[in-house]
C-alpha positions as CSV (number, residue, x, y, z in Angstrom):
1,X,0.3,-0.4,0.1
2,X,3.2,2.2,0.0
3,X,1.9,3.2,4.1
4,X,4.6,1.7,6.7
5,X,1.9,3.3,9.1
6,X,-0.7,0.5,10.6
7,X,-2.1,1.6,13.5
8,X,-1.5,4.9,15.5
9,X,-2.3,2.9,18.7
10,X,0.5,1.1,21.2
11,X,1.4,-2.5,20.4
12,X,2.6,-3.3,24.7
13,X,1.2,-1.3,28.0
14,X,4.7,-0.3,27.8
15,X,4.7,1.7,24.9
16,X,1.2,3.3,26.3
17,X,0.7,7.2,25.8
18,X,-1.2,8.8,28.9
19,X,-4.6,10.5,27.8
20,X,-3.1,13.6,28.4
21,X,-0.2,13.3,24.6
22,X,-1.6,16.6,23.2
23,X,-0.7,18.0,26.0
24,X,2.8,17.3,26.1
25,X,3.1,18.4,21.9
26,X,6.2,21.8,22.3
27,X,5.3,25.1,20.8
28,X,7.4,23.7,17.6
29,X,4.8,20.8,17.2
30,X,1.7,22.4,17.3
31,X,3.6,25.5,14.6
32,X,4.3,22.1,12.3
33,X,0.5,20.7,12.7
34,X,-0.7,24.1,12.1
35,X,1.4,25.0,9.1
36,X,1.5,21.1,7.5
37,X,-2.2,21.7,7.6
38,X,-2.4,24.7,6.1
39,X,-0.9,22.8,2.6
40,X,-3.0,19.8,3.3
41,X,-6.1,22.1,3.5
42,X,-5.5,22.9,-0.3
43,X,-6.4,19.4,-1.6
44,X,-8.6,19.0,1.3
45,X,-11.4,16.8,-0.4
46,X,-8.6,14.3,-2.1
47,X,-7.4,13.4,2.0
48,X,-10.9,13.0,2.3
49,X,-11.2,10.5,-0.6
50,X,-7.8,8.8,0.0
51,X,-8.2,8.3,3.1
52,X,-11.6,6.6,3.4
53,X,-10.3,4.5,-0.2
54,X,-7.4,3.3,1.5
55,X,-9.0,2.8,4.9
56,X,-11.3,0.1,3.0
57,X,-8.9,-1.5,1.8
58,X,-6.4,-2.3,3.6
59,X,-9.7,-2.4,6.8
60,X,-12.1,-4.1,4.7
61,X,-14.5,-4.5,8.2
62,X,-14.9,-0.7,8.1
63,X,-17.3,-0.4,5.0
64,X,-19.8,-2.5,7.5
65,X,-20.5,0.8,9.0
66,X,-21.1,2.4,6.1
67,X,-24.1,0.8,4.5
68,X,-24.1,2.5,0.6
69,X,-20.5,0.9,0.8
70,X,-20.4,-2.6,2.2
71,X,-20.5,-3.6,-0.7
72,X,-18.3,-1.8,-3.4
73,X,-15.4,-3.4,-4.3
74,X,-14.5,-1.2,-7.1
75,X,-11.9,1.7,-5.8
76,X,-13.1,4.0,-9.5
77,X,-16.3,3.7,-8.2
78,X,-15.5,4.5,-4.2
79,X,-12.8,7.7,-5.9
80,X,-16.4,9.2,-7.1
81,X,-18.1,9.0,-4.4
82,X,-20.3,11.5,-3.8
83,X,-21.6,10.1,0.1
84,X,-17.8,9.0,0.5
85,X,-16.3,12.7,-0.1
86,X,-19.2,14.4,2.3
87,X,-18.4,11.9,4.9
88,X,-14.6,12.9,3.6
89,X,-15.0,16.4,4.0
90,X,-16.6,15.9,7.6
91,X,-13.4,13.9,8.9
92,X,-11.4,16.6,7.4
93,X,-13.7,19.3,9.0
94,X,-13.8,17.8,12.8
95,X,-9.7,17.2,11.9
96,X,-9.3,21.6,11.1
97,X,-11.3,22.4,14.1
98,X,-9.0,19.5,15.9
99,X,-6.0,22.2,14.2
100,X,-7.7,25.0,15.5
101,X,-8.3,24.1,18.9
102,X,-3.9,22.4,19.9
103,X,-3.9,25.8,21.8
104,X,-7.6,25.1,23.7
105,X,-7.9,22.0,24.9
106,X,-10.8,21.7,26.9
107,X,-12.7,22.9,23.7
108,X,-10.4,20.5,21.7
109,X,-11.8,18.0,24.3
110,X,-15.8,18.1,24.3
111,X,-15.4,18.1,20.1
112,X,-13.4,14.9,20.4
113,X,-15.7,13.1,23.2
114,X,-19.1,14.4,21.1
115,X,-17.8,13.2,18.8
116,X,-17.2,9.8,19.4
117,X,-20.6,9.8,21.1
118,X,-22.2,10.7,18.0
119,X,-20.9,7.7,16.6
120,X,-22.0,5.1,19.3
121,X,-25.5,4.9,16.9
122,X,-23.6,4.3,13.7
123,X,-21.5,0.9,15.4
124,X,-18.1,2.8,14.4
125,X,-16.8,0.7,16.9
126,X,-13.3,2.8,18.9
127,X,-10.3,0.3,17.3
128,X,-11.9,1.8,13.6
129,X,-11.0,5.7,14.9
130,X,-7.1,4.9,15.6
131,X,-7.2,3.5,11.5
132,X,-8.4,6.8,10.3
133,X,-5.8,8.6,11.9
134,X,-3.2,6.2,10.3
135,X,-4.7,6.7,7.2
136,X,-4.7,9.9,7.2
137,X,-0.8,10.6,7.9
138,X,-0.8,7.8,4.3
139,X,-2.1,10.5,2.4
140,X,-0.6,13.5,3.6
141,X,2.3,12.2,2.9
142,X,2.7,12.9,-0.8
143,X,0.7,15.6,-1.1
144,X,3.3,18.0,2.0
145,X,6.4,15.5,0.2
146,X,9.7,17.4,1.3
147,X,7.4,18.8,4.2
148,X,7.3,15.7,5.5
149,X,9.7,15.1,8.3
150,X,9.8,12.2,11.1
151,X,9.2,15.1,13.9
152,X,6.2,16.7,12.0
153,X,4.6,12.8,11.3
154,X,5.0,12.5,15.3
155,X,3.5,15.6,16.3
156,X,0.5,14.3,13.8
157,X,-0.1,10.7,15.3
158,X,0.1,12.3,19.0
159,X,-3.0,14.9,17.7
160,X,-4.5,11.5,16.4
161,X,-3.9,9.2,19.6
162,X,-5.2,11.8,21.5
163,X,-8.5,12.3,19.3
164,X,-8.7,9.1,19.1
165,X,-8.7,8.4,23.4
166,X,-11.3,11.2,23.7
167,X,-13.3,9.6,20.8
168,X,-13.0,6.0,22.6
169,X,-14.0,8.1,25.8
170,X,-16.9,9.5,24.7
171,X,-18.3,6.3,22.9
172,X,-18.3,4.4,26.1
173,X,-19.7,6.9,28.2
174,X,-22.8,6.6,25.5
175,X,-22.6,3.0,25.9
176,X,-22.7,3.2,29.2
177,X,-25.9,5.4,29.0
178,X,-27.3,2.9,26.8
179,X,-26.7,0.0,28.9
180,X,-28.6,1.7,32.2
181,X,-31.6,3.2,30.0
182,X,-31.8,-0.5,28.9
183,X,-33.5,-3.7,29.8
184,X,-31.6,-6.2,31.6
185,X,-32.8,-7.9,28.6
186,X,-31.2,-5.3,26.6
187,X,-28.0,-5.6,28.7
188,X,-28.0,-9.0,28.0
189,X,-27.9,-10.1,31.8
190,X,-29.3,-13.4,33.0
191,X,-32.7,-12.1,35.7
């Protein structure tokens, strides 16, 4: 596929970062992300499409969340899909808002947690969130060309790790809320 990143999540407990990883982004890393975003946003729709086409190729199980794309195997049909373009743009809009809030962590946290909550009804499990981040990174490398550095990659990975953990928290909160309101039978609890 051309990109060595498989997922952003740490492989072992020893590699885990705390949820406040983004707090540890230096001012230089924040500036690198913001500067690279200026270039990325010029091709925002293209990045969104590339990101999701790659996601469906590397993790075909993710298509189950997208009713319209479950049975689409033709890469060209995916690339020209208005629905996929629209969803890609929504994800890119979230990334844009996240970049704009890098120095307003409370607002960034609210945004990401709410996005995680909103994914619960679609049965979009949290493990998919890190896949999207990894595919975003793969999609922007060729666009940024010589601007892409190991330091910039680490900054984006840290940001996506933080965002996916916040989204996971929102998803789990919504799940717990649904479980509390559900009957014992719906919760699969034996009476």
